N, C-alpha and C positions, 0 to 999 in steps of 0.2 A: 576355755577348752580349745584345743588345736586339732585339726583334722587334716590328714593327708589322703588324697584319692589317687589311685593308680588304675589304669586300664590295661588289660592284657588280652592279646589274641593268642590262644593256646594252639599248639600243633594238633591237628586232628588225631584223635585216638589217645591223647595225653590228658584228657579232661579229669579223669579219676585221680591220677597222680598229682596233677596241678591242685585239685581241691584239697588233697591231703597235705600239701606243702603250704598252701596259701590260706586255708580255712582257719577258723577260730581255734582249732585244736592242733594246727600244723606247726611246722618249723618256725615260720615267721612269728606267729603269736607266742610260741614258747620263748623265743629269743626276746621279744618285746616285753613279755611278762617278767623277765629277769630285772627289768628296770622298774623302780617304784612309781614312776609317773605315767606309765602306760595304762590306759583305761579299758580299751576294748579294740578288738579286730573283728571286722565283719567282711564276708565274701558275698558278692552279688553275681548272679549269672544272668546274662542277657537272654531274654525270652525269644527274641527274633534273630539273634546271631549266636548260634549254639556254641561257638568257640571263644566268645568274648566274655570276660569277667571284669569286675571292678572290686578293688579292695578299699576298705575304709578303716584307717588306723587312727584311733582317738588317743590323744595325749593331754596331759594337764596344761601344757603350754608349749609354744614353739621352742623356747629356750630349753626346756626339758628334753624335747625331741632331739634337738641339735646336740646337746650334751651326750645323750644316749648314743647317737651316731659316732661321736668322737671316741667315746670309751669302749664301744663294741664294734669298731671298724672291721676287724679281722673276721669276726663271726658273721657280720652283715655281708661282707664280700663273699664268703663261702656259700651262704644260702642264695645270694644273688646269682652266683655262677651256676648253681643247680637250676634255678629258675630260668636262666637263659636257655638251657637245654630243653625246657618244656614249652617255650613260647616262640611265636613268630615275631611278635613285637610287644613292646611295653611303652607306656607313656604316662608321665605324671599329669593328671588332669588339673590338679591344683592343691594348694595348701591354704586352709581356711581357719580363721579364728572366729569364735563366737562373738557376736555383737551384743554388748551389754545394753539393756534398756536405759 
């Protein structure tokens, strides 16, 4: 399993719209579900910083994720441009692979 984590600071007042775009039923998740190797998207809200969110996107493998990005580049860019209008900042926290026992 492969996991990508992103942190977003949302513009004040844009939280509801952000949640619709980035949540498990939102634009990103719908795009990712069009690929067979996407497993799940989760959206977390920071309890102490009300405009900060973290997304968790689970994929079968890093290779599958990277291939998806190559084949869906235009759609990815379009949603990313929408997201930039909703946020003050975004940063990739990391990309992680499950450690096998």
